[in-house]
C-alpha positions as a Markdown table, in Angstrom:
| # | Residue | x | y | z |
|---|---|---|---|---|
| 1 | Met | 32.8 | 180.2 | 215.7 |
| 2 | Ser | 29.9 | 178.3 | 217.3 |
| 3 | Thr | 28.9 | 174.9 | 218.5 |
| 4 | Leu | 26.1 | 173.0 | 216.9 |
| 5 | Thr | 24.0 | 170.3 | 218.6 |
| 6 | Leu | 21.4 | 168.0 | 217.0 |
| 7 | Lys | 19.0 | 166.2 | 219.3 |
| 8 | Gln | 16.8 | 163.4 | 218.0 |
| 9 | Val | 16.2 | 165.4 | 214.7 |
| 10 | Glu | 13.3 | 164.0 | 212.7 |
| 11 | Lys | 11.9 | 165.0 | 209.4 |
| 12 | Ser | 8.9 | 163.4 | 207.6 |
| 13 | Tyr | 7.0 | 164.1 | 204.4 |
| 14 | Gly | 3.5 | 162.7 | 204.2 |
| 15 | Gly | 4.2 | 160.0 | 206.8 |
| 16 | Val | 7.6 | 159.0 | 205.2 |
| 17 | Arg | 10.5 | 159.4 | 207.7 |
| 18 | Ile | 13.4 | 161.0 | 205.9 |
| 19 | Leu | 15.5 | 161.7 | 209.0 |
| 20 | Lys | 15.3 | 159.2 | 211.8 |
| 21 | Gly | 16.4 | 160.5 | 215.2 |
| 22 | Ile | 19.7 | 162.2 | 214.3 |
| 23 | Asp | 22.0 | 163.0 | 217.3 |
| 24 | Leu | 25.2 | 164.9 | 216.6 |
| 25 | Asp | 27.5 | 167.3 | 218.5 |
| 26 | Val | 29.7 | 169.6 | 216.4 |
| 27 | Ala | 32.5 | 171.3 | 218.3 |
| 28 | Glu | 33.5 | 175.0 | 217.9 |
| 29 | Gly | 35.8 | 175.3 | 214.9 |
| 30 | Glu | 35.3 | 171.7 | 213.8 |
| 31 | Phe | 35.0 | 170.6 | 210.2 |
| 32 | Ile | 32.3 | 167.9 | 209.9 |
| 33 | Ala | 31.7 | 166.1 | 206.6 |
| 34 | Ile | 28.3 | 164.3 | 206.2 |
| 35 | Leu | 28.9 | 161.5 | 203.8 |
| 36 | Gly | 26.4 | 159.2 | 202.1 |
| 37 | Pro | 24.8 | 158.2 | 198.8 |
| 38 | Ser | 22.0 | 160.2 | 197.1 |
| 39 | Gly | 18.7 | 159.8 | 198.9 |
| 40 | Cys | 20.2 | 159.1 | 202.3 |
| 41 | Gly | 18.8 | 162.4 | 203.8 |
| 42 | Lys | 22.1 | 164.4 | 204.1 |
| 43 | Ser | 20.8 | 167.4 | 202.2 |
| 44 | Thr | 17.5 | 167.4 | 204.1 |
| 45 | Leu | 19.5 | 167.4 | 207.3 |
| 46 | Leu | 21.5 | 170.4 | 206.1 |
| 47 | Arg | 18.3 | 172.3 | 205.2 |
| 48 | Thr | 16.8 | 171.7 | 208.6 |
| 49 | Ile | 20.0 | 173.1 | 210.2 |
| 50 | Ala | 19.7 | 176.2 | 207.9 |
| 51 | Gly | 16.0 | 176.6 | 208.7 |
| 52 | Leu | 14.9 | 176.0 | 205.2 |
| 53 | Glu | 12.9 | 172.9 | 206.4 |
| 54 | Ala | 10.9 | 172.7 | 209.6 |
| 55 | Leu | 11.7 | 169.9 | 212.0 |
| 56 | Ser | 9.1 | 167.2 | 212.5 |
| 57 | Ala | 10.6 | 166.4 | 215.9 |
| 58 | Gly | 13.7 | 167.0 | 217.9 |
| 59 | Asp | 15.8 | 170.1 | 218.3 |
| 60 | Ile | 18.8 | 172.0 | 216.9 |
| 61 | Leu | 20.9 | 174.1 | 219.2 |
| 62 | Leu | 23.4 | 176.8 | 218.2 |
| 63 | Asp | 25.7 | 177.7 | 221.1 |
| 64 | Gly | 23.3 | 176.0 | 223.4 |
| 65 | Ser | 20.2 | 178.0 | 222.2 |
| 66 | Ser | 17.3 | 176.2 | 220.5 |
| 67 | Leu | 16.6 | 177.2 | 216.9 |
| 68 | Arg | 13.1 | 175.8 | 216.8 |
| 69 | Gly | 10.9 | 178.5 | 215.3 |
| 70 | Val | 13.8 | 180.8 | 214.4 |
| 71 | Pro | 13.6 | 181.7 | 210.7 |
| 72 | Ser | 16.6 | 181.0 | 208.5 |
| 73 | Glu | 17.5 | 184.7 | 208.1 |
| 74 | Arg | 17.8 | 185.1 | 211.9 |
| 75 | Arg | 20.1 | 182.1 | 212.4 |
| 76 | Asn | 23.8 | 182.9 | 212.6 |
| 77 | Ile | 24.3 | 180.4 | 209.8 |
| 78 | Ala | 25.4 | 180.8 | 206.2 |
| 79 | Met | 24.9 | 178.2 | 203.5 |
| 80 | Val | 26.7 | 177.6 | 200.2 |
| 81 | Phe | 24.6 | 175.7 | 197.7 |
| 82 | Gln | 25.4 | 173.1 | 195.0 |
| 83 | Ser | 24.4 | 175.6 | 192.4 |
| 84 | Tyr | 26.3 | 179.0 | 192.6 |
| 85 | Ala | 23.0 | 180.9 | 192.6 |
| 86 | Leu | 24.7 | 184.2 | 191.6 |
| 87 | Tyr | 22.8 | 187.1 | 190.3 |
| 88 | Pro | 24.0 | 187.5 | 186.6 |
| 89 | His | 23.3 | 191.2 | 186.5 |
| 90 | Met | 25.4 | 191.9 | 189.6 |
| 91 | Thr | 29.2 | 192.2 | 189.8 |
| 92 | Val | 31.3 | 189.9 | 192.0 |
| 93 | Ala | 31.4 | 192.6 | 194.7 |
| 94 | Glu | 27.7 | 193.2 | 194.5 |
| 95 | Asn | 26.9 | 189.5 | 194.7 |
| 96 | Met | 29.1 | 189.0 | 197.8 |
| 97 | Thr | 27.6 | 192.1 | 199.6 |
| 98 | Phe | 24.0 | 191.7 | 198.6 |
| 99 | Ala | 23.0 | 190.6 | 202.1 |
| 100 | Leu | 24.8 | 193.5 | 203.7 |
| 101 | Arg | 23.0 | 195.9 | 201.3 |
| 102 | Leu | 19.7 | 194.5 | 202.6 |
| 103 | Gln | 20.8 | 195.1 | 206.1 |
| 104 | Gly | 21.4 | 198.8 | 205.3 |
| 105 | Val | 25.2 | 198.7 | 205.4 |
| 106 | Gly | 26.7 | 201.7 | 203.5 |
| 107 | Arg | 28.3 | 201.5 | 200.1 |
| 108 | Arg | 31.9 | 202.3 | 201.3 |
| 109 | Glu | 31.8 | 199.6 | 204.0 |
| 110 | Arg | 30.3 | 197.1 | 201.6 |
| 111 | Arg | 33.1 | 197.8 | 199.2 |
| 112 | Asn | 35.8 | 197.4 | 201.9 |
| 113 | Arg | 34.3 | 194.1 | 203.0 |
| 114 | Ala | 34.2 | 192.8 | 199.5 |
| 115 | Ala | 37.8 | 193.8 | 199.0 |
| 116 | Glu | 38.8 | 192.0 | 202.2 |
| 117 | Ile | 36.9 | 188.8 | 201.4 |
| 118 | Gly | 38.0 | 189.0 | 197.7 |
| 119 | Glu | 41.6 | 189.1 | 198.8 |
| 120 | Thr | 41.1 | 186.1 | 201.1 |
| 121 | Leu | 39.6 | 184.1 | 198.2 |
| 122 | Gly | 41.9 | 185.2 | 195.4 |
| 123 | Leu | 39.1 | 187.3 | 193.8 |
| 124 | Gly | 40.7 | 190.7 | 194.3 |
| 125 | Leu | 41.1 | 191.3 | 190.6 |
| 126 | Tyr | 37.6 | 190.2 | 189.7 |
| 127 | Leu | 35.4 | 192.3 | 192.0 |
| 128 | Asp | 34.0 | 194.4 | 189.0 |
| 129 | Arg | 33.4 | 191.4 | 186.7 |
| 130 | Tyr | 30.1 | 189.7 | 186.1 |
| 131 | Pro | 29.5 | 185.9 | 186.8 |
| 132 | Ala | 29.4 | 185.2 | 183.0 |
| 133 | Ala | 33.1 | 186.3 | 182.8 |
| 134 | Leu | 34.2 | 183.9 | 185.5 |
| 135 | Ser | 35.3 | 180.2 | 185.5 |
| 136 | Gly | 33.4 | 177.6 | 187.5 |
| 137 | Gly | 35.9 | 177.6 | 190.3 |
| 138 | Gln | 35.8 | 181.4 | 190.5 |
| 139 | Arg | 32.0 | 181.4 | 190.6 |
| 140 | Gln | 32.1 | 178.9 | 193.5 |
| 141 | Arg | 34.6 | 181.2 | 195.3 |
| 142 | Val | 32.1 | 184.1 | 194.9 |
| 143 | Ala | 29.4 | 181.9 | 196.4 |
| 144 | Ile | 31.7 | 181.1 | 199.4 |
| 145 | Gly | 32.6 | 184.8 | 199.7 |
| 146 | Arg | 28.9 | 185.7 | 199.9 |
| 147 | Ala | 28.6 | 183.4 | 202.9 |
| 148 | Leu | 31.9 | 184.5 | 204.4 |
| 149 | Ile | 31.1 | 188.2 | 204.3 |
| 150 | Arg | 28.3 | 187.7 | 206.9 |
| 151 | Ser | 30.8 | 186.3 | 209.5 |
| 152 | Pro | 28.4 | 183.5 | 210.6 |
| 153 | Gly | 28.9 | 181.2 | 213.5 |
| 154 | Val | 28.5 | 178.1 | 211.2 |
| 155 | Phe | 29.0 | 177.5 | 207.5 |
| 156 | Leu | 26.9 | 174.9 | 205.7 |
| 157 | Phe | 28.1 | 173.4 | 202.4 |
| 158 | Asp | 25.7 | 171.4 | 200.2 |
| 159 | Glu | 28.0 | 169.5 | 197.7 |
| 160 | Pro | 29.6 | 172.8 | 196.6 |
| 161 | Leu | 32.1 | 171.1 | 194.3 |
| 162 | Ser | 29.9 | 168.6 | 192.4 |
| 163 | Asn | 29.5 | 170.9 | 189.4 |
| 164 | Leu | 33.3 | 171.3 | 188.9 |
| 165 | Asp | 35.6 | 169.1 | 186.8 |
| 166 | Ser | 38.1 | 166.9 | 188.6 |
| 167 | Arg | 41.0 | 169.3 | 188.3 |
| 168 | Leu | 39.0 | 172.2 | 189.7 |
| 169 | Arg | 37.5 | 170.0 | 192.5 |
| 170 | His | 41.0 | 169.2 | 193.6 |
| 171 | Gly | 42.1 | 172.8 | 193.6 |
| 172 | Met | 38.9 | 173.9 | 195.5 |
| 173 | Arg | 39.4 | 171.2 | 198.1 |
| 174 | Thr | 42.8 | 172.6 | 198.8 |
| 175 | Glu | 41.4 | 176.1 | 199.1 |
| 176 | Leu | 38.6 | 175.0 | 201.4 |
| 177 | Lys | 41.1 | 173.2 | 203.6 |
| 178 | Arg | 43.4 | 176.2 | 203.9 |
| 179 | Leu | 40.4 | 178.5 | 204.4 |
| 180 | His | 39.2 | 176.5 | 207.3 |
| 181 | Gln | 42.7 | 176.4 | 208.8 |
| 182 | Arg | 43.0 | 180.1 | 208.5 |
| 183 | Leu | 39.5 | 181.1 | 209.8 |
| 184 | Gly | 38.9 | 178.2 | 212.2 |
| 185 | Thr | 35.1 | 178.5 | 211.6 |
| 186 | Thr | 32.7 | 175.7 | 212.3 |
| 187 | Met | 31.8 | 174.0 | 209.1 |
| 188 | Val | 29.3 | 171.2 | 208.1 |
| 189 | Tyr | 30.0 | 169.9 | 204.6 |
| 190 | Ile | 27.6 | 167.5 | 202.7 |
| 191 | Thr | 29.1 | 165.2 | 200.1 |
| 192 | His | 28.7 | 161.8 | 198.4 |
| 193 | Asp | 32.4 | 162.0 | 197.4 |
| 194 | Gln | 34.5 | 160.1 | 200.0 |
| 195 | Thr | 37.7 | 161.7 | 198.8 |
| 196 | Glu | 36.3 | 165.2 | 199.7 |
| 197 | Ala | 35.2 | 163.8 | 203.1 |
| 198 | Met | 38.5 | 162.1 | 203.9 |
| 199 | Thr | 40.7 | 165.0 | 202.9 |
| 200 | Leu | 38.7 | 167.9 | 204.4 |
| 201 | Ala | 37.0 | 166.7 | 207.6 |
| 202 | Asp | 38.1 | 166.5 | 211.2 |
| 203 | Arg | 35.3 | 163.9 | 211.6 |
| 204 | Ile | 33.1 | 162.1 | 209.1 |
| 205 | Val | 29.4 | 161.3 | 209.6 |
| 206 | Val | 28.4 | 158.3 | 207.5 |
| 207 | Met | 24.6 | 158.3 | 206.8 |
| 208 | Arg | 22.4 | 155.5 | 205.6 |
| 209 | Glu | 18.6 | 155.8 | 204.9 |
| 210 | Gly | 18.1 | 158.8 | 207.2 |
| 211 | Ala | 20.2 | 157.6 | 210.1 |
| 212 | Ile | 23.8 | 157.9 | 211.2 |
| 213 | Glu | 25.8 | 154.7 | 210.7 |
| 214 | Gln | 29.2 | 155.9 | 212.1 |
| 215 | Val | 30.8 | 159.1 | 213.3 |
| 216 | Asp | 34.6 | 159.1 | 213.6 |
| 217 | Arg | 37.9 | 160.5 | 212.4 |
| 218 | Pro | 38.6 | 159.8 | 208.7 |
| 219 | Glu | 41.4 | 157.3 | 209.5 |
| 220 | Arg | 39.2 | 155.4 | 211.9 |
| 221 | Ile | 36.3 | 155.3 | 209.4 |
| 222 | Tyr | 38.7 | 153.7 | 206.9 |
| 223 | Ser | 40.6 | 151.3 | 209.2 |
| 224 | His | 37.8 | 150.4 | 211.7 |
| 225 | Pro | 34.4 | 150.6 | 209.9 |
| 226 | Thr | 31.6 | 149.6 | 212.3 |
| 227 | Ser | 29.5 | 147.8 | 209.7 |
| 228 | Ile | 29.6 | 146.2 | 206.3 |
| 229 | Tyr | 27.8 | 149.2 | 204.9 |
| 230 | Val | 30.5 | 151.6 | 206.0 |
| 231 | Ala | 33.3 | 149.3 | 205.0 |
| 232 | Gly | 31.8 | 148.9 | 201.5 |
| 233 | Phe | 31.0 | 152.6 | 201.0 |
| 234 | Val | 34.4 | 154.1 | 202.1 |
| 235 | Gly | 37.4 | 153.1 | 200.0 |
| 236 | Gln | 38.2 | 153.1 | 196.3 |
| 237 | Pro | 38.2 | 150.4 | 195.0 |
| 238 | Glu | 35.8 | 149.1 | 197.7 |
| 239 | Met | 36.6 | 146.4 | 200.1 |
| 240 | Asn | 36.5 | 142.8 | 198.9 |
| 241 | Phe | 33.9 | 140.7 | 200.8 |
| 242 | His | 33.2 | 137.0 | 201.2 |
| 243 | Gln | 31.1 | 134.8 | 203.4 |
| 244 | Gly | 32.3 | 132.2 | 205.8 |
| 245 | His | 32.0 | 130.6 | 209.3 |
| 246 | Leu | 33.8 | 131.0 | 212.6 |
| 247 | Val | 34.4 | 127.6 | 214.2 |
| 248 | Asp | 36.3 | 127.6 | 217.5 |
| 249 | Gly | 37.9 | 130.8 | 216.5 |
| 250 | Asp | 39.1 | 129.6 | 213.0 |
| 251 | Leu | 37.8 | 131.2 | 209.9 |
| 252 | Arg | 36.5 | 128.8 | 207.3 |
| 253 | Pro | 35.7 | 130.8 | 204.1 |
| 254 | Asn | 32.8 | 129.3 | 202.0 |
| 255 | Gly | 34.0 | 127.6 | 198.8 |
| 256 | Ile | 37.7 | 128.1 | 199.6 |
| 257 | Asp | 40.0 | 125.2 | 200.6 |
| 258 | Ile | 41.8 | 127.1 | 203.4 |
| 259 | Ile | 41.4 | 127.7 | 207.1 |
| 260 | Ile | 42.6 | 130.8 | 208.8 |
| 261 | Pro | 43.3 | 129.8 | 212.4 |
| 262 | Arg | 42.5 | 131.8 | 215.6 |
| 263 | Ile | 41.4 | 134.9 | 213.7 |
| 264 | Gly | 38.1 | 135.0 | 215.6 |
| 265 | Arg | 39.4 | 134.1 | 219.1 |
| 266 | Gly | 36.8 | 135.1 | 221.8 |
| 267 | Ile | 34.0 | 135.3 | 219.2 |
| 268 | Glu | 31.2 | 132.7 | 219.3 |
| 269 | Asp | 30.8 | 130.3 | 216.4 |
| 270 | Arg | 28.6 | 132.0 | 213.7 |
| 271 | Lys | 28.1 | 132.9 | 210.1 |
| 272 | Ile | 30.3 | 135.9 | 209.2 |
| 273 | Val | 31.2 | 138.1 | 206.3 |
| 274 | Phe | 34.9 | 138.9 | 206.1 |
| 275 | Gly | 36.5 | 141.7 | 204.1 |
| 276 | Ile | 39.9 | 142.8 | 203.0 |
| 277 | Arg | 40.9 | 146.0 | 201.2 |
| 278 | Pro | 42.6 | 145.8 | 197.8 |
| 279 | Glu | 45.9 | 147.2 | 199.2 |
| 280 | Asp | 46.1 | 144.3 | 201.7 |
| 281 | Leu | 46.3 | 141.7 | 198.9 |
| 282 | Arg | 49.3 | 141.1 | 196.7 |
| 283 | Val | 50.4 | 138.8 | 193.9 |
| 284 | Ala | 52.8 | 136.1 | 195.2 |
| 285 | Ser | 55.6 | 136.6 | 192.7 |
| 286 | Glu | 58.6 | 135.2 | 194.5 |
| 287 | Pro | 59.2 | 131.7 | 195.9 |
| 288 | Gly | 59.5 | 133.3 | 199.4 |
| 289 | Asp | 55.9 | 134.6 | 199.0 |
| 290 | Val | 54.6 | 131.1 | 198.4 |
| 291 | Gln | 56.5 | 129.7 | 201.3 |
| 292 | Ser | 55.7 | 132.6 | 203.7 |
| 293 | Gly | 52.9 | 130.7 | 205.5 |
| 294 | Leu | 50.3 | 133.2 | 204.5 |
| 295 | Pro | 47.0 | 131.9 | 203.1 |
| 296 | Leu | 47.1 | 131.7 | 199.3 |
| 297 | Leu | 44.2 | 132.2 | 196.9 |
| 298 | Glu | 44.6 | 131.2 | 193.2 |
| 299 | Gly | 42.7 | 132.8 | 190.3 |
| 300 | Cys | 42.7 | 134.3 | 186.8 |
| 301 | Ile | 43.2 | 137.9 | 186.0 |
| 302 | Thr | 40.1 | 139.3 | 184.2 |
| 303 | Leu | 40.9 | 143.0 | 184.1 |
| 304 | Val | 44.0 | 145.2 | 184.3 |
| 305 | Glu | 43.7 | 148.9 | 185.0 |
| 306 | Pro | 47.0 | 150.9 | 184.9 |
| 307 | Leu | 46.9 | 154.1 | 186.9 |
| 308 | Gly | 50.4 | 155.3 | 186.5 |
| 309 | Asn | 51.8 | 154.9 | 190.0 |
| 310 | Glu | 49.9 | 151.6 | 190.5 |
| 311 | Thr | 47.8 | 149.0 | 188.7 |
| 312 | Leu | 44.4 | 147.7 | 189.7 |
| 313 | Leu | 43.9 | 144.0 | 189.1 |
| 314 | Thr | 40.6 | 142.1 | 189.1 |
| 315 | Val | 41.1 | 138.4 | 189.8 |
| 316 | Asp | 38.4 | 135.7 | 189.4 |
| 317 | Leu | 38.9 | 133.4 | 192.3 |
| 318 | Gly | 36.1 | 131.0 | 191.4 |
| 319 | Ile | 34.1 | 132.4 | 194.3 |
| 320 | Gly | 33.7 | 135.8 | 192.7 |
| 321 | Glu | 36.0 | 138.6 | 191.6 |
| 322 | Trp | 38.3 | 140.4 | 194.0 |
| 323 | Arg | 40.3 | 143.6 | 193.3 |
| 324 | Leu | 43.8 | 144.4 | 194.4 |
| 325 | Arg | 46.4 | 147.2 | 194.1 |
| 326 | Gln | 49.7 | 146.2 | 192.5 |
| 327 | Thr | 52.8 | 148.3 | 192.3 |
| 328 | Ala | 53.3 | 149.9 | 188.9 |
| 329 | Gly | 55.7 | 148.1 | 186.6 |
| 330 | Val | 54.7 | 144.6 | 187.6 |
| 331 | Thr | 53.8 | 142.6 | 184.5 |
| 332 | Ala | 50.2 | 141.4 | 184.5 |
| 333 | Arg | 48.0 | 140.4 | 181.6 |
| 334 | Val | 44.4 | 139.3 | 181.3 |
| 335 | Gly | 44.2 | 135.5 | 181.4 |
| 336 | Asp | 47.3 | 135.1 | 183.6 |
| 337 | Arg | 46.8 | 132.7 | 186.5 |
| 338 | Val | 48.2 | 134.1 | 189.8 |
| 339 | Lys | 48.4 | 133.3 | 193.5 |
| 340 | Leu | 47.4 | 136.0 | 196.0 |
| 341 | Thr | 48.7 | 136.2 | 199.5 |
| 342 | Leu | 46.1 | 137.2 | 202.1 |
| 343 | Asn | 47.4 | 138.7 | 205.4 |
| 344 | Pro | 45.1 | 137.5 | 208.2 |
| 345 | Ser | 45.8 | 140.6 | 210.4 |
| 346 | Ala | 44.3 | 142.8 | 207.7 |
| 347 | Leu | 40.9 | 141.0 | 207.7 |
| 348 | His | 37.8 | 142.7 | 208.9 |
| 349 | Leu | 35.1 | 140.4 | 210.4 |
| 350 | Phe | 31.4 | 141.3 | 210.4 |
| 351 | Asp | 28.4 | 139.4 | 211.7 |
| 352 | Ala | 26.5 | 138.0 | 208.7 |
| 353 | Ala | 23.0 | 138.7 | 210.3 |
| 354 | Ser | 23.5 | 142.2 | 211.7 |
| 355 | Gly | 26.3 | 143.4 | 209.4 |
| 356 | Leu | 28.1 | 144.8 | 212.5 |
| 357 | Arg | 31.8 | 144.7 | 213.1 |
| 358 | Leu | 33.1 | 141.8 | 215.2 |
| 359 | Arg | 36.9 | 142.5 | 214.7 |
């Protein structure tokens, strides 16, 4: 296990800045997920850590020692790529131990190490098979085994599950989680899939256009996003947003005939964007709901998406469409007019100009 420190990491191509002053400390044994959309720079960041891309500026430290100028093969770091990159003419055991073979490790020791890692990854019965005879999930385990067998200080994962179907992805997520718990190795995991990030990571790094937007525990990323960008990127379905004004602490939504009092106490009058997650809205189906004193919004259902244990509703409020989660079994049809209760304590407030969180 090793610590990893990034100090003002920069990467440019032809004058175009891809990474913009990345600072990050990864603790020994920590699982960090770097989350962001395609093109935000997360894979470039991983490749600079691995030594596959040279830094334009800044430094990367492994256990306190700078990696500047250290070639990738001499870094105590192993990387698992999005593609399995297995040699088709080599068996599972030969693929996993290829690096050891290059280091001059003897045949018997290589075989013993392959058997040990194969047992850890559930590949013990497949060591003599070739990649063509394996499923996608098994091939990915071989790729992970090839990294494990080197006993590196840090593991890097570049979207390793993106080529698998949803069922295999779920199974591999579980295996990776258990593997990290068992080994306690420092891991940095790149993904655009928020479910992977939320379920696997000790902390999540949300990236945007080559810079870090927020670093925090998964539950904090979800419950206290620091910006509109993070709030909209994390969560399925995404947070509902609308514009409004704060006047003497009261929220006055644009185009809605309601006032939410004292929600912005202590915040100067300004234009804001407020957000609410789909699970914090509900259809007012009982008389008590209507008389509860909570703000009510009225609209027409435009889409019903049954998901088994719950139903997603899309409701046109006249100011735009909002989505909400509804308990399964509740009758809802396209065209129905409904009232929605809005819990003020669940609102997220953001400054309209900067996009940063106010409350």
